[in-house]
C-alpha positions as CSV (number, residue, x, y, z in Angstrom):
1,M,141.0,88.4,110.3
2,I,139.2,86.4,107.4
3,T,135.6,87.4,107.3
4,V,132.6,85.6,106.0
5,E,132.0,88.5,103.6
6,K,135.5,88.1,102.2
7,I,134.9,84.4,101.6
8,A,131.6,85.2,100.0
9,E,133.2,87.5,97.6
10,V,135.9,85.1,96.5
11,A,133.4,82.1,96.2
12,G,130.7,84.2,94.5
13,V,128.0,83.5,96.8
14,S,126.1,85.3,99.7
15,P,127.6,85.8,103.2
16,A,124.5,84.0,104.4
17,T,125.4,80.9,102.3
18,V,128.9,80.9,103.7
19,S,127.7,81.2,107.2
20,H,125.4,78.2,106.7
21,V,128.1,75.9,104.8
22,L,130.8,76.7,107.4
23,G,128.1,76.2,110.2
24,R,125.9,73.2,110.7
25,R,123.6,73.6,107.7
26,S,126.1,72.6,104.9
27,H,123.7,69.5,104.0
28,L,121.3,72.0,102.6
29,Y,123.5,73.2,99.7
30,R,124.6,71.4,96.6
31,P,128.2,69.6,96.7
32,E,129.6,72.1,94.1
33,T,128.5,75.1,96.3
34,R,130.2,73.6,99.4
35,Q,133.4,72.8,97.5
36,R,133.8,76.4,96.1
37,I,133.4,77.9,99.6
38,A,135.7,75.4,101.0
39,Q,138.3,76.2,98.4
40,A,137.9,79.9,98.9
41,A,138.2,79.5,102.6
42,Q,141.4,77.4,102.4
43,A,142.9,79.8,99.8
44,L,142.2,82.8,102.2
45,G,143.7,80.9,105.1
46,Y,140.5,80.9,107.1
47,R,140.3,79.1,110.4
48,P,136.9,78.8,112.2
49,S,136.6,80.0,115.6
50,A,134.9,77.6,117.9
51,S,134.1,80.4,120.7
52,A,132.5,82.5,117.9
53,R,130.6,79.8,116.5
54,A,129.2,78.8,120.0
55,M,128.0,82.3,120.6
56,R,126.3,82.3,117.3
57,S,124.6,79.0,117.6
58,G,124.2,78.7,121.4
59,R,126.0,75.3,120.9
60,T,129.5,74.3,122.2
61,G,130.0,71.7,119.3
62,A,130.9,69.2,121.9
63,V,129.3,66.3,123.8
64,G,130.2,64.9,127.1
65,L,130.9,61.3,127.9
66,L,129.9,60.6,131.4
67,L,131.8,57.8,133.3
68,S,131.5,56.6,137.0
69,T,134.9,56.8,139.1
70,E,134.2,53.1,139.8
71,P,135.6,51.5,136.5
72,H,133.4,48.3,136.8
73,R,130.2,50.4,136.6
74,S,131.4,52.2,133.3
75,S,133.0,49.6,131.4
76,L,134.1,51.2,128.0
77,F,135.9,49.3,125.2
78,E,138.2,50.5,122.5
79,N,135.9,49.6,119.6
80,E,133.0,51.3,121.5
81,L,135.1,54.6,121.9
82,M,136.1,54.4,118.2
83,G,132.5,54.4,117.2
84,I,131.8,57.4,119.3
85,Y,134.9,59.4,117.8
86,D,133.9,58.3,114.2
87,G,130.3,59.3,114.8
88,L,131.3,62.7,116.2
89,A,134.2,63.3,113.5
90,E,131.5,63.0,110.6
91,R,129.6,65.8,112.3
92,D,132.5,67.9,113.2
93,L,131.8,67.5,116.9
94,R,134.3,67.0,119.7
95,L,134.2,64.8,122.9
96,T,134.9,65.8,126.5
97,V,135.2,63.0,129.2
98,A,134.0,63.4,132.8
99,R,134.6,60.9,135.5
100,L,132.3,61.9,138.3
101,P,131.5,60.3,141.8
102,D,127.9,59.4,142.8
103,E,128.0,62.4,145.3
104,K,128.1,64.8,142.3
105,L,125.6,62.9,140.2
106,T,123.1,62.9,142.8
107,N,123.6,66.5,143.8
108,E,120.6,68.7,142.8
109,G,123.0,71.7,142.9
110,F,125.4,70.3,140.3
111,V,123.5,68.2,137.8
112,P,121.6,71.0,136.4
113,K,124.9,72.9,135.6
114,I,126.7,69.7,134.1
115,L,126.5,70.7,130.6
116,R,127.9,74.0,131.3
117,E,130.5,72.6,133.6
118,W,131.9,70.2,130.8
119,S,131.2,72.5,127.8
120,S,128.9,70.0,126.3
121,D,125.5,70.2,124.4
122,G,124.5,66.6,125.6
123,L,125.6,63.4,127.5
124,L,126.6,60.1,126.4
125,I,126.1,58.3,129.7
126,N,128.3,55.1,130.0
127,Y,127.0,54.2,133.3
128,N,125.7,50.8,133.1
129,A,125.7,49.0,136.5
130,M,124.3,50.0,139.9
131,I,123.0,53.4,138.5
132,P,121.8,55.8,141.4
133,Q,118.1,56.5,140.9
134,A,118.6,59.9,142.2
135,M,120.9,60.5,139.2
136,V,118.4,59.2,136.8
137,D,115.6,61.4,138.1
138,L,117.7,64.6,138.1
139,I,118.7,64.1,134.5
140,E,115.1,63.6,133.5
141,Q,113.9,66.3,135.7
142,Y,116.0,69.0,134.0
143,N,115.7,67.6,130.5
144,I,119.4,67.2,130.1
145,P,119.9,65.7,126.5
146,S,121.4,62.2,127.3
147,I,121.6,58.9,125.7
148,W,122.5,55.8,128.0
149,M,124.9,53.4,126.7
150,N,124.9,49.6,127.4
151,S,122.0,50.3,129.8
152,K,118.6,48.5,129.3
153,R,116.1,51.3,129.4
154,P,112.7,51.6,127.4
155,T,113.7,55.1,125.8
156,D,117.0,57.2,125.2
157,A,119.3,54.2,125.4
158,V,121.2,51.9,123.1
159,Y,122.2,48.4,124.3
160,P,123.2,44.8,123.0
161,D,120.3,42.3,122.6
162,E,121.5,40.0,125.4
163,F,118.4,37.8,125.3
164,A,118.8,37.0,121.7
165,A,122.5,36.5,122.4
166,G,121.8,33.8,125.0
167,R,119.3,32.1,122.6
168,Q,121.9,32.4,119.8
169,A,124.7,30.6,121.7
170,T,122.3,27.9,122.9
171,E,120.9,27.4,119.5
172,H,124.3,27.1,118.0
173,L,125.0,24.1,120.4
174,L,121.7,22.5,119.9
175,S,122.3,22.6,116.1
176,L,125.6,20.7,116.7
177,G,123.4,18.0,118.4
178,H,124.0,18.8,122.0
179,R,121.2,18.1,124.5
180,R,122.8,18.4,127.8
181,I,123.6,22.1,127.7
182,A,124.4,24.0,130.9
183,W,124.4,27.7,131.6
184,A,127.4,28.9,133.8
185,N,128.2,32.2,135.3
186,Y,130.9,32.9,137.9
187,S,131.0,36.7,137.5
188,G,127.9,37.7,139.4
189,G,124.9,39.5,138.1
190,E,125.3,43.4,138.5
191,H,124.9,43.9,134.7
192,F,121.5,43.2,133.0
193,S,123.4,41.1,130.6
194,A,123.7,38.2,133.3
195,S,120.0,37.6,133.5
196,D,119.2,38.3,129.8
197,R,121.7,36.0,128.5
198,R,120.6,33.3,131.0
199,D,116.9,33.8,130.1
200,G,117.8,33.5,126.4
201,Y,119.5,30.2,127.2
202,L,116.5,29.1,129.4
203,D,114.1,30.0,126.6
204,A,116.0,28.2,123.9
205,M,116.2,24.9,126.1
206,Q,112.4,25.2,126.7
207,Q,111.6,25.5,123.1
208,A,113.7,22.4,122.4
209,G,111.9,20.6,125.2
210,L,115.2,20.0,127.1
211,S,116.0,20.3,130.8
212,P,118.2,23.2,131.7
213,Q,121.1,23.1,134.1
214,V,122.1,26.6,135.6
215,I,125.6,26.7,137.3
216,E,125.6,30.1,139.3
217,S,125.3,31.3,142.7
218,E,121.6,31.6,143.7
219,T,122.1,34.9,145.2
220,G,123.9,36.2,142.1
221,A,127.1,36.8,143.9
222,K,130.5,36.6,142.2
223,I,132.4,33.3,142.7
224,D,135.9,33.8,144.1
225,R,138.5,33.3,141.2
226,A,140.5,30.9,143.4
227,E,137.4,28.6,143.5
228,R,136.3,28.6,140.0
229,I,138.5,25.8,138.5
230,A,137.7,23.5,141.6
231,L,133.8,24.3,141.2
232,S,134.1,23.5,137.4
233,R,135.8,20.2,138.2
234,Q,133.0,19.4,140.6
235,W,130.1,19.7,138.2
236,M,132.0,18.1,135.3
237,E,132.7,15.0,137.4
238,A,129.1,13.9,137.4
239,S,128.0,11.0,135.3
240,D,125.4,13.1,133.5
241,R,127.7,16.1,133.1
242,P,126.8,18.5,130.3
243,T,128.4,18.1,126.9
244,A,128.2,21.8,126.2
245,V,128.2,25.0,128.1
246,V,127.1,28.5,127.5
247,A,129.6,30.6,129.7
248,Y,128.4,34.2,130.4
249,A,131.8,35.5,130.1
250,K,135.6,34.8,129.4
251,S,136.0,34.8,133.3
252,T,133.7,31.8,133.4
253,A,134.9,30.1,130.3
254,V,138.5,30.0,131.0
255,P,138.3,28.1,134.3
256,I,135.9,25.5,132.8
257,L,138.3,25.1,129.9
258,L,141.3,24.5,132.4
259,A,139.3,22.1,134.6
260,A,138.3,20.1,131.6
261,E,141.6,19.8,130.0
262,A,144.3,19.9,132.9
263,K,142.2,18.2,135.8
264,L,139.9,15.8,134.0
265,G,141.7,15.1,130.8
266,L,138.5,16.1,128.6
267,R,139.2,17.8,125.3
268,V,137.4,21.1,124.7
269,G,136.1,20.9,121.3
270,R,135.6,17.4,121.2
271,D,134.4,16.0,124.7
272,L,133.1,19.3,125.9
273,S,131.9,22.4,123.7
274,I,132.0,25.9,125.1
275,V,130.5,29.0,123.8
276,T,131.3,32.4,125.5
277,Y,130.9,36.2,125.1
278,D,133.6,39.0,124.8
279,N,134.5,41.9,122.6
280,R,136.5,39.9,120.3
281,L,137.4,36.2,119.8
282,S,138.7,34.8,123.1
283,D,142.0,33.1,122.8
284,E,144.0,34.0,125.8
285,S,143.7,30.5,127.2
286,G,145.7,28.9,124.1
287,M,142.4,28.0,122.4
288,A,140.2,30.3,120.4
289,L,136.8,29.9,121.9
290,D,133.6,30.1,120.1
291,T,132.5,33.7,120.9
292,I,129.3,35.8,120.7
293,I,130.9,39.3,119.8
294,M,129.5,42.4,121.4
295,P,128.5,45.1,118.8
296,E,130.7,47.8,120.4
297,Y,131.7,50.0,117.5
298,D,128.0,50.0,116.3
299,L,126.9,51.0,119.8
300,G,129.1,53.9,119.9
301,R,128.0,55.2,116.6
302,A,124.4,54.6,117.3
303,A,124.7,56.5,120.7
304,V,126.1,59.6,118.8
305,E,123.2,59.6,116.1
306,M,120.6,59.2,118.9
307,L,122.3,62.1,121.1
308,I,122.3,64.3,118.1
309,Q,118.5,63.9,117.7
310,K,118.0,64.3,121.5
311,I,119.9,67.6,121.6
312,E,117.5,69.0,118.8
313,A,114.5,68.0,121.0
314,P,115.4,67.3,124.7
315,R,111.9,66.8,125.9
316,E,111.1,64.0,123.2
317,P,111.9,60.4,124.2
318,I,113.6,58.5,121.6
319,P,112.9,54.7,121.5
320,S,115.7,52.7,122.7
321,R,117.8,50.7,120.1
322,C,118.7,47.0,120.7
323,L,121.7,45.9,118.7
324,P,122.3,42.2,117.5
325,L,125.5,40.3,118.5
326,S,127.2,37.9,116.1
327,L,128.9,34.6,116.6
328,E,132.6,34.1,115.7
329,R,133.6,30.5,115.5
330,G,136.7,29.2,117.2
331,A,137.8,25.7,118.1
332,S,135.7,25.0,121.2
333,S,132.6,23.5,119.9
334,S,131.9,20.5,117.5
335,K,129.1,18.2,116.6
336,F,128.3,15.8,119.2
337,M,125.4,13.4,119.6
338,P,125.4,11.4,122.8
339,P,123.8,7.9,122.8
340,D,121.4,8.9,125.6
341,V,119.7,11.7,123.7
342,C,116.1,11.9,125.2
343,P,114.2,15.2,125.1
344,G,111.7,15.9,127.8
345,G,111.9,15.7,131.5
346,S,111.5,18.5,133.9
347,L,111.9,22.0,132.4
348,E,112.9,23.4,135.7
349,P,116.4,24.4,135.9
350,K,118.7,22.0,137.7
351,R,120.8,24.1,139.9
352,T,124.5,22.9,140.8
353,F,124.8,25.0,143.8
């Protein structure tokens, strides 16, 4: 067995220095000292023991990624996961993944043991819709170091700035000269992004002195996929139809595009402008749609940074971080100035159905 003492002898430093550099205090030492110890350890064939390190430090060197067994309640995108992996790799930490049902996450006998059960020092909670309040209460009650991902909370969370994203999409269309701009959402409102993007749209329209048009279910229910093209055609056939649309997601934007071009002979990007939201430029419909891009990679890295801080002080709340989104231009919007531009009118949203 290669001991700390042997590495210290070869490197010409104290055993305590070797322990610190090979542990989690290497940042306290000069680069040349860290390099000398690393070279000595490599030459001797040293391999760190994770179990021994855990016994010395009281830490497992791993964090848990908590997901719901219901996929739509724990949406996790590839770039988000890459951000988590890169953030952990820089700190020599590992990731464990747990998919658990509500029955366990609301069980007072299980939640206090969750870190031990999953060999983790803290939790990244990617549980962002229909979150059981009992689960939240138990995690707070037992001071389990946790950071919530893509969940809008005042503390211990990181999420996209969806309100600003709603404004951003609308202001982009306003800058192109559009005045009859609609908001459309066929996907329902389980996640906070649905209401925040709409509210950002409404705020931008109000600031511009224009009348909003909201195209969504008044109950917040999801529109059946089979009905989305017909519904799109219905409101686009009106004489005062919108010249531009902010679509909540690709699942709303694509039916609008298909109804416009295949059913009504409108050309998207000329007769109708569309801006939507996705984790990358949306182009499955055959046209690259102007897309507000989600900050998935940054969200994953930020969650890791916050969790490291939370593990050090579990009882101290951390102010939540709200990340900006960015617009990537496609071919679905263009400058347009209808002849009947007239700001003003009622600022109450006109609901299509």
